[in-house]
PyMOL CGO cylinders between C-alpha atoms (Angstrom):
from pymol import cmd
from pymol.cgo import CYLINDER

trace = [
    CYLINDER, 135.39, 52.55, 55.97, 137.07, 52.99, 59.32, 0.3, 1, 1, 1, 1, 1, 1,
    CYLINDER, 137.07, 52.99, 59.32, 133.75, 52.52, 61.16, 0.3, 1, 1, 1, 1, 1, 1,
    CYLINDER, 133.75, 52.52, 61.16, 133.14, 49.24, 59.33, 0.3, 1, 1, 1, 1, 1, 1,
    CYLINDER, 133.14, 49.24, 59.33, 136.54, 47.94, 60.41, 0.3, 1, 1, 1, 1, 1, 1,
    CYLINDER, 136.54, 47.94, 60.41, 135.84, 48.97, 64.02, 0.3, 1, 1, 1, 1, 1, 1,
    CYLINDER, 135.84, 48.97, 64.02, 132.45, 47.21, 63.92, 0.3, 1, 1, 1, 1, 1, 1,
    CYLINDER, 132.45, 47.21, 63.92, 134.02, 44.03, 62.51, 0.3, 1, 1, 1, 1, 1, 1,
    CYLINDER, 134.02, 44.03, 62.51, 136.77, 44.11, 65.15, 0.3, 1, 1, 1, 1, 1, 1,
    CYLINDER, 136.77, 44.11, 65.15, 134.23, 44.50, 67.93, 0.3, 1, 1, 1, 1, 1, 1,
    CYLINDER, 134.23, 44.50, 67.93, 132.19, 41.60, 66.54, 0.3, 1, 1, 1, 1, 1, 1,
    CYLINDER, 132.19, 41.60, 66.54, 135.26, 39.34, 66.58, 0.3, 1, 1, 1, 1, 1, 1,
    CYLINDER, 135.26, 39.34, 66.58, 136.12, 40.47, 70.11, 0.3, 1, 1, 1, 1, 1, 1,
    CYLINDER, 136.12, 40.47, 70.11, 132.58, 39.62, 71.26, 0.3, 1, 1, 1, 1, 1, 1,
    CYLINDER, 132.58, 39.62, 71.26, 132.73, 36.21, 69.59, 0.3, 1, 1, 1, 1, 1, 1,
    CYLINDER, 132.73, 36.21, 69.59, 136.13, 35.48, 71.15, 0.3, 1, 1, 1, 1, 1, 1,
    CYLINDER, 136.13, 35.48, 71.15, 134.83, 36.56, 74.55, 0.3, 1, 1, 1, 1, 1, 1,
    CYLINDER, 134.83, 36.56, 74.55, 131.83, 34.23, 74.17, 0.3, 1, 1, 1, 1, 1, 1,
    CYLINDER, 131.83, 34.23, 74.17, 134.13, 31.35, 73.22, 0.3, 1, 1, 1, 1, 1, 1,
    CYLINDER, 134.13, 31.35, 73.22, 136.34, 31.97, 76.26, 0.3, 1, 1, 1, 1, 1, 1,
    CYLINDER, 136.34, 31.97, 76.26, 133.33, 32.21, 78.61, 0.3, 1, 1, 1, 1, 1, 1,
    CYLINDER, 133.33, 32.21, 78.61, 131.32, 29.23, 77.37, 0.3, 1, 1, 1, 1, 1, 1,
    CYLINDER, 131.32, 29.23, 77.37, 132.70, 27.27, 74.42, 0.3, 1, 1, 1, 1, 1, 1,
    CYLINDER, 132.70, 27.27, 74.42, 129.94, 24.66, 74.78, 0.3, 1, 1, 1, 1, 1, 1,
    CYLINDER, 129.94, 24.66, 74.78, 127.29, 27.29, 74.05, 0.3, 1, 1, 1, 1, 1, 1,
    CYLINDER, 127.29, 27.29, 74.05, 129.09, 28.49, 70.93, 0.3, 1, 1, 1, 1, 1, 1,
    CYLINDER, 129.09, 28.49, 70.93, 129.62, 24.87, 69.86, 0.3, 1, 1, 1, 1, 1, 1,
    CYLINDER, 129.62, 24.87, 69.86, 125.95, 24.09, 70.40, 0.3, 1, 1, 1, 1, 1, 1,
    CYLINDER, 125.95, 24.09, 70.40, 124.99, 27.16, 68.36, 0.3, 1, 1, 1, 1, 1, 1,
    CYLINDER, 124.99, 27.16, 68.36, 127.30, 26.12, 65.50, 0.3, 1, 1, 1, 1, 1, 1,
    CYLINDER, 127.30, 26.12, 65.50, 126.01, 22.54, 65.60, 0.3, 1, 1, 1, 1, 1, 1,
    CYLINDER, 126.01, 22.54, 65.60, 122.41, 23.74, 65.67, 0.3, 1, 1, 1, 1, 1, 1,
    CYLINDER, 122.41, 23.74, 65.67, 122.94, 26.13, 62.80, 0.3, 1, 1, 1, 1, 1, 1,
    CYLINDER, 122.94, 26.13, 62.80, 124.77, 23.52, 60.74, 0.3, 1, 1, 1, 1, 1, 1,
    CYLINDER, 124.77, 23.52, 60.74, 122.27, 20.73, 61.39, 0.3, 1, 1, 1, 1, 1, 1,
    CYLINDER, 122.27, 20.73, 61.39, 119.27, 22.86, 60.48, 0.3, 1, 1, 1, 1, 1, 1,
    CYLINDER, 119.27, 22.86, 60.48, 121.10, 24.45, 57.54, 0.3, 1, 1, 1, 1, 1, 1,
    CYLINDER, 121.10, 24.45, 57.54, 122.01, 21.04, 56.09, 0.3, 1, 1, 1, 1, 1, 1,
    CYLINDER, 122.01, 21.04, 56.09, 118.40, 19.92, 56.53, 0.3, 1, 1, 1, 1, 1, 1,
    CYLINDER, 118.40, 19.92, 56.53, 117.11, 23.07, 54.82, 0.3, 1, 1, 1, 1, 1, 1,
    CYLINDER, 117.11, 23.07, 54.82, 119.41, 22.71, 51.82, 0.3, 1, 1, 1, 1, 1, 1,
    CYLINDER, 119.41, 22.71, 51.82, 119.04, 18.95, 51.50, 0.3, 1, 1, 1, 1, 1, 1,
    CYLINDER, 119.04, 18.95, 51.50, 117.37, 19.49, 48.12, 0.3, 1, 1, 1, 1, 1, 1,
    CYLINDER, 117.37, 19.49, 48.12, 120.78, 20.46, 46.71, 0.3, 1, 1, 1, 1, 1, 1,
    CYLINDER, 120.78, 20.46, 46.71, 122.23, 17.18, 47.95, 0.3, 1, 1, 1, 1, 1, 1,
    CYLINDER, 122.23, 17.18, 47.95, 119.24, 15.20, 46.68, 0.3, 1, 1, 1, 1, 1, 1,
    CYLINDER, 119.24, 15.20, 46.68, 119.68, 16.73, 43.21, 0.3, 1, 1, 1, 1, 1, 1,
    CYLINDER, 119.68, 16.73, 43.21, 123.29, 15.57, 43.30, 0.3, 1, 1, 1, 1, 1, 1,
    CYLINDER, 123.29, 15.57, 43.30, 122.16, 12.09, 44.37, 0.3, 1, 1, 1, 1, 1, 1,
    CYLINDER, 122.16, 12.09, 44.37, 119.81, 11.90, 41.40, 0.3, 1, 1, 1, 1, 1, 1,
    CYLINDER, 119.81, 11.90, 41.40, 122.69, 12.52, 38.97, 0.3, 1, 1, 1, 1, 1, 1,
    CYLINDER, 122.69, 12.52, 38.97, 124.80, 9.68, 40.39, 0.3, 1, 1, 1, 1, 1, 1,
    CYLINDER, 124.80, 9.68, 40.39, 124.64, 6.59, 38.23, 0.3, 1, 1, 1, 1, 1, 1,
    CYLINDER, 124.64, 6.59, 38.23, 124.43, 3.38, 40.28, 0.3, 1, 1, 1, 1, 1, 1,
    CYLINDER, 124.43, 3.38, 40.28, 125.98, 1.17, 37.60, 0.3, 1, 1, 1, 1, 1, 1,
    CYLINDER, 125.98, 1.17, 37.60, 129.25, 3.10, 37.76, 0.3, 1, 1, 1, 1, 1, 1,
    CYLINDER, 129.25, 3.10, 37.76, 129.32, 3.47, 41.53, 0.3, 1, 1, 1, 1, 1, 1,
    CYLINDER, 129.32, 3.47, 41.53, 131.95, 1.35, 43.21, 0.3, 1, 1, 1, 1, 1, 1,
    CYLINDER, 131.95, 1.35, 43.21, 130.48, -0.49, 46.18, 0.3, 1, 1, 1, 1, 1, 1,
    CYLINDER, 130.48, -0.49, 46.18, 126.96, 0.69, 46.97, 0.3, 1, 1, 1, 1, 1, 1,
    CYLINDER, 126.96, 0.69, 46.97, 124.43, 2.16, 44.58, 0.3, 1, 1, 1, 1, 1, 1,
    CYLINDER, 124.43, 2.16, 44.58, 122.95, 5.64, 44.72, 0.3, 1, 1, 1, 1, 1, 1,
    CYLINDER, 122.95, 5.64, 44.72, 120.37, 4.37, 47.23, 0.3, 1, 1, 1, 1, 1, 1,
    CYLINDER, 120.37, 4.37, 47.23, 123.18, 3.37, 49.59, 0.3, 1, 1, 1, 1, 1, 1,
    CYLINDER, 123.18, 3.37, 49.59, 124.85, 6.74, 49.16, 0.3, 1, 1, 1, 1, 1, 1,
    CYLINDER, 124.85, 6.74, 49.16, 121.49, 8.35, 49.89, 0.3, 1, 1, 1, 1, 1, 1,
    CYLINDER, 121.49, 8.35, 49.89, 121.26, 6.31, 53.09, 0.3, 1, 1, 1, 1, 1, 1,
    CYLINDER, 121.26, 6.31, 53.09, 124.59, 7.75, 54.27, 0.3, 1, 1, 1, 1, 1, 1,
    CYLINDER, 124.59, 7.75, 54.27, 123.34, 11.24, 53.41, 0.3, 1, 1, 1, 1, 1, 1,
    CYLINDER, 123.34, 11.24, 53.41, 120.21, 10.53, 55.45, 0.3, 1, 1, 1, 1, 1, 1,
    CYLINDER, 120.21, 10.53, 55.45, 122.41, 9.37, 58.34, 0.3, 1, 1, 1, 1, 1, 1,
    CYLINDER, 122.41, 9.37, 58.34, 124.42, 12.60, 58.03, 0.3, 1, 1, 1, 1, 1, 1,
    CYLINDER, 124.42, 12.60, 58.03, 121.26, 14.70, 58.35, 0.3, 1, 1, 1, 1, 1, 1,
    CYLINDER, 121.26, 14.70, 58.35, 119.82, 12.51, 61.13, 0.3, 1, 1, 1, 1, 1, 1,
    CYLINDER, 119.82, 12.51, 61.13, 123.02, 12.50, 63.20, 0.3, 1, 1, 1, 1, 1, 1,
    CYLINDER, 123.02, 12.50, 63.20, 123.26, 16.27, 62.70, 0.3, 1, 1, 1, 1, 1, 1,
    CYLINDER, 123.26, 16.27, 62.70, 119.81, 16.67, 64.25, 0.3, 1, 1, 1, 1, 1, 1,
    CYLINDER, 119.81, 16.67, 64.25, 120.72, 14.32, 67.10, 0.3, 1, 1, 1, 1, 1, 1,
    CYLINDER, 120.72, 14.32, 67.10, 123.92, 16.36, 67.61, 0.3, 1, 1, 1, 1, 1, 1,
    CYLINDER, 123.92, 16.36, 67.61, 121.77, 19.45, 68.13, 0.3, 1, 1, 1, 1, 1, 1,
    CYLINDER, 121.77, 19.45, 68.13, 119.98, 17.82, 71.04, 0.3, 1, 1, 1, 1, 1, 1,
    CYLINDER, 119.98, 17.82, 71.04, 123.21, 16.41, 72.48, 0.3, 1, 1, 1, 1, 1, 1,
    CYLINDER, 123.21, 16.41, 72.48, 124.91, 19.80, 72.23, 0.3, 1, 1, 1, 1, 1, 1,
    CYLINDER, 124.91, 19.80, 72.23, 122.14, 21.63, 74.04, 0.3, 1, 1, 1, 1, 1, 1,
    CYLINDER, 122.14, 21.63, 74.04, 122.09, 19.09, 76.89, 0.3, 1, 1, 1, 1, 1, 1,
    CYLINDER, 122.09, 19.09, 76.89, 125.71, 19.48, 78.06, 0.3, 1, 1, 1, 1, 1, 1,
    CYLINDER, 125.71, 19.48, 78.06, 125.99, 19.57, 81.85, 0.3, 1, 1, 1, 1, 1, 1,
    CYLINDER, 125.99, 19.57, 81.85, 129.07, 17.44, 82.63, 0.3, 1, 1, 1, 1, 1, 1,
    CYLINDER, 129.07, 17.44, 82.63, 131.97, 15.60, 81.01, 0.3, 1, 1, 1, 1, 1, 1,
    CYLINDER, 131.97, 15.60, 81.01, 129.85, 12.60, 80.00, 0.3, 1, 1, 1, 1, 1, 1,
    CYLINDER, 129.85, 12.60, 80.00, 127.42, 14.77, 78.09, 0.3, 1, 1, 1, 1, 1, 1,
    CYLINDER, 127.42, 14.77, 78.09, 130.36, 16.46, 76.35, 0.3, 1, 1, 1, 1, 1, 1,
    CYLINDER, 130.36, 16.46, 76.35, 131.56, 13.07, 75.15, 0.3, 1, 1, 1, 1, 1, 1,
    CYLINDER, 131.56, 13.07, 75.15, 128.04, 12.22, 73.92, 0.3, 1, 1, 1, 1, 1, 1,
    CYLINDER, 128.04, 12.22, 73.92, 127.91, 15.49, 72.01, 0.3, 1, 1, 1, 1, 1, 1,
    CYLINDER, 127.91, 15.49, 72.01, 131.34, 14.82, 70.51, 0.3, 1, 1, 1, 1, 1, 1,
    CYLINDER, 131.34, 14.82, 70.51, 130.32, 11.27, 69.58, 0.3, 1, 1, 1, 1, 1, 1,
    CYLINDER, 130.32, 11.27, 69.58, 127.20, 12.41, 67.73, 0.3, 1, 1, 1, 1, 1, 1,
    CYLINDER, 127.20, 12.41, 67.73, 129.26, 14.99, 65.86, 0.3, 1, 1, 1, 1, 1, 1,
    CYLINDER, 129.26, 14.99, 65.86, 131.84, 12.33, 64.99, 0.3, 1, 1, 1, 1, 1, 1,
    CYLINDER, 131.84, 12.33, 64.99, 129.09, 10.02, 63.69, 0.3, 1, 1, 1, 1, 1, 1,
    CYLINDER, 129.09, 10.02, 63.69, 127.69, 12.87, 61.59, 0.3, 1, 1, 1, 1, 1, 1,
    CYLINDER, 127.69, 12.87, 61.59, 131.18, 13.55, 60.24, 0.3, 1, 1, 1, 1, 1, 1,
    CYLINDER, 131.18, 13.55, 60.24, 131.69, 9.85, 59.44, 0.3, 1, 1, 1, 1, 1, 1,
    CYLINDER, 131.69, 9.85, 59.44, 128.44, 9.55, 57.48, 0.3, 1, 1, 1, 1, 1, 1,
    CYLINDER, 128.44, 9.55, 57.48, 129.05, 12.90, 55.78, 0.3, 1, 1, 1, 1, 1, 1,
    CYLINDER, 129.05, 12.90, 55.78, 132.60, 11.93, 54.85, 0.3, 1, 1, 1, 1, 1, 1,
    CYLINDER, 132.60, 11.93, 54.85, 131.43, 8.71, 53.21, 0.3, 1, 1, 1, 1, 1, 1,
    CYLINDER, 131.43, 8.71, 53.21, 128.80, 10.65, 51.25, 0.3, 1, 1, 1, 1, 1, 1,
    CYLINDER, 128.80, 10.65, 51.25, 131.39, 13.31, 50.36, 0.3, 1, 1, 1, 1, 1, 1,
    CYLINDER, 131.39, 13.31, 50.36, 133.88, 10.71, 49.14, 0.3, 1, 1, 1, 1, 1, 1,
    CYLINDER, 133.88, 10.71, 49.14, 131.23, 9.04, 46.99, 0.3, 1, 1, 1, 1, 1, 1,
    CYLINDER, 131.23, 9.04, 46.99, 130.04, 12.24, 45.32, 0.3, 1, 1, 1, 1, 1, 1,
    CYLINDER, 130.04, 12.24, 45.32, 133.63, 13.42, 44.79, 0.3, 1, 1, 1, 1, 1, 1,
    CYLINDER, 133.63, 13.42, 44.79, 134.52, 10.18, 43.01, 0.3, 1, 1, 1, 1, 1, 1,
    CYLINDER, 134.52, 10.18, 43.01, 134.73, 10.99, 39.26, 0.3, 1, 1, 1, 1, 1, 1,
    CYLINDER, 134.73, 10.99, 39.26, 133.26, 7.60, 38.38, 0.3, 1, 1, 1, 1, 1, 1,
    CYLINDER, 133.26, 7.60, 38.38, 129.94, 8.37, 40.07, 0.3, 1, 1, 1, 1, 1, 1,
    CYLINDER, 129.94, 8.37, 40.07, 128.82, 11.59, 38.40, 0.3, 1, 1, 1, 1, 1, 1,
    CYLINDER, 128.82, 11.59, 38.40, 128.31, 12.72, 34.82, 0.3, 1, 1, 1, 1, 1, 1,
    CYLINDER, 128.31, 12.72, 34.82, 129.97, 16.14, 35.22, 0.3, 1, 1, 1, 1, 1, 1,
    CYLINDER, 129.97, 16.14, 35.22, 131.36, 17.96, 38.24, 0.3, 1, 1, 1, 1, 1, 1,
    CYLINDER, 131.36, 17.96, 38.24, 128.90, 20.80, 37.66, 0.3, 1, 1, 1, 1, 1, 1,
    CYLINDER, 128.90, 20.80, 37.66, 126.06, 18.50, 38.75, 0.3, 1, 1, 1, 1, 1, 1,
    CYLINDER, 126.06, 18.50, 38.75, 127.57, 17.84, 42.19, 0.3, 1, 1, 1, 1, 1, 1,
    CYLINDER, 127.57, 17.84, 42.19, 129.59, 21.03, 42.72, 0.3, 1, 1, 1, 1, 1, 1,
    CYLINDER, 129.59, 21.03, 42.72, 127.13, 22.75, 45.08, 0.3, 1, 1, 1, 1, 1, 1,
    CYLINDER, 127.13, 22.75, 45.08, 126.70, 19.60, 47.18, 0.3, 1, 1, 1, 1, 1, 1,
    CYLINDER, 126.70, 19.60, 47.18, 130.48, 19.18, 47.23, 0.3, 1, 1, 1, 1, 1, 1,
    CYLINDER, 130.48, 19.18, 47.23, 131.07, 22.69, 48.61, 0.3, 1, 1, 1, 1, 1, 1,
    CYLINDER, 131.07, 22.69, 48.61, 128.19, 22.50, 51.11, 0.3, 1, 1, 1, 1, 1, 1,
    CYLINDER, 128.19, 22.50, 51.11, 129.49, 19.19, 52.48, 0.3, 1, 1, 1, 1, 1, 1,
    CYLINDER, 129.49, 19.19, 52.48, 132.96, 20.66, 53.02, 0.3, 1, 1, 1, 1, 1, 1,
    CYLINDER, 132.96, 20.66, 53.02, 131.45, 23.55, 54.97, 0.3, 1, 1, 1, 1, 1, 1,
    CYLINDER, 131.45, 23.55, 54.97, 129.19, 21.23, 56.98, 0.3, 1, 1, 1, 1, 1, 1,
    CYLINDER, 129.19, 21.23, 56.98, 131.98, 18.83, 57.90, 0.3, 1, 1, 1, 1, 1, 1,
    CYLINDER, 131.98, 18.83, 57.90, 134.27, 21.68, 58.96, 0.3, 1, 1, 1, 1, 1, 1,
    CYLINDER, 134.27, 21.68, 58.96, 131.56, 23.19, 61.16, 0.3, 1, 1, 1, 1, 1, 1,
    CYLINDER, 131.56, 23.19, 61.16, 130.94, 19.86, 62.92, 0.3, 1, 1, 1, 1, 1, 1,
    CYLINDER, 130.94, 19.86, 62.92, 134.70, 19.56, 63.46, 0.3, 1, 1, 1, 1, 1, 1,
    CYLINDER, 134.70, 19.56, 63.46, 134.81, 23.08, 64.91, 0.3, 1, 1, 1, 1, 1, 1,
    CYLINDER, 134.81, 23.08, 64.91, 131.99, 22.15, 67.29, 0.3, 1, 1, 1, 1, 1, 1,
    CYLINDER, 131.99, 22.15, 67.29, 133.99, 19.17, 68.54, 0.3, 1, 1, 1, 1, 1, 1,
    CYLINDER, 133.99, 19.17, 68.54, 136.97, 21.43, 69.25, 0.3, 1, 1, 1, 1, 1, 1,
    CYLINDER, 136.97, 21.43, 69.25, 134.75, 23.85, 71.18, 0.3, 1, 1, 1, 1, 1, 1,
    CYLINDER, 134.75, 23.85, 71.18, 133.19, 21.02, 73.19, 0.3, 1, 1, 1, 1, 1, 1,
    CYLINDER, 133.19, 21.02, 73.19, 136.62, 19.71, 74.11, 0.3, 1, 1, 1, 1, 1, 1,
    CYLINDER, 136.62, 19.71, 74.11, 137.64, 23.21, 75.22, 0.3, 1, 1, 1, 1, 1, 1,
    CYLINDER, 137.64, 23.21, 75.22, 134.80, 23.01, 77.73, 0.3, 1, 1, 1, 1, 1, 1,
    CYLINDER, 134.80, 23.01, 77.73, 136.49, 20.06, 79.48, 0.3, 1, 1, 1, 1, 1, 1,
    CYLINDER, 136.49, 20.06, 79.48, 139.35, 22.37, 80.47, 0.3, 1, 1, 1, 1, 1, 1,
    CYLINDER, 139.35, 22.37, 80.47, 136.82, 24.72, 82.08, 0.3, 1, 1, 1, 1, 1, 1,
    CYLINDER, 136.82, 24.72, 82.08, 135.19, 21.83, 83.97, 0.3, 1, 1, 1, 1, 1, 1,
    CYLINDER, 135.19, 21.83, 83.97, 138.58, 20.88, 85.41, 0.3, 1, 1, 1, 1, 1, 1,
    CYLINDER, 138.58, 20.88, 85.41, 138.96, 24.37, 86.91, 0.3, 1, 1, 1, 1, 1, 1,
    CYLINDER, 138.96, 24.37, 86.91, 135.55, 24.38, 88.56, 0.3, 1, 1, 1, 1, 1, 1,
    CYLINDER, 135.55, 24.38, 88.56, 134.93, 22.89, 91.98, 0.3, 1, 1, 1, 1, 1, 1,
    CYLINDER, 134.93, 22.89, 91.98, 132.88, 19.70, 91.99, 0.3, 1, 1, 1, 1, 1, 1,
    CYLINDER, 132.88, 19.70, 91.99, 129.28, 20.06, 93.04, 0.3, 1, 1, 1, 1, 1, 1,
    CYLINDER, 129.28, 20.06, 93.04, 128.44, 18.19, 96.23, 0.3, 1, 1, 1, 1, 1, 1,
    CYLINDER, 128.44, 18.19, 96.23, 124.81, 17.38, 96.73, 0.3, 1, 1, 1, 1, 1, 1,
    CYLINDER, 124.81, 17.38, 96.73, 123.58, 17.14, 100.29, 0.3, 1, 1, 1, 1, 1, 1,
    CYLINDER, 123.58, 17.14, 100.29, 120.45, 15.35, 101.44, 0.3, 1, 1, 1, 1, 1, 1,
]
cmd.load_cgo(trace, "trace")
């Protein structure tokens, strides 16, 4: 048991060291994992979309809610590319913006499936509900890590290109 605790402590120390060295890399990894994970488990979300009744949905029908879910997945994939292309402050802001757009679309989808008027029973949407909470939190964590990288860029000397 003591060895397991030592192994877990060393893993957390290695993760913390990686975050301190290059938070953008850890953020890109989290965004990449989350975007591909949400794409892989999209069948769970689609099963939840099928159970939503459009007549009881306030505002848009289940097709509109599905469009916001599609935007969540699409912006998550775009966020992967933006996160892996960070080289300066502008690219950090682009990566943050794509994560914010993914969070916005995901939040709308989350609010619609969590509305008691839209589903028959909570058991039908429970897995999608939990997976969306995890996905939104991971995108938020990526934004925090990207913004930590700005502090590192301020410490570095600017690169001067000579002809």
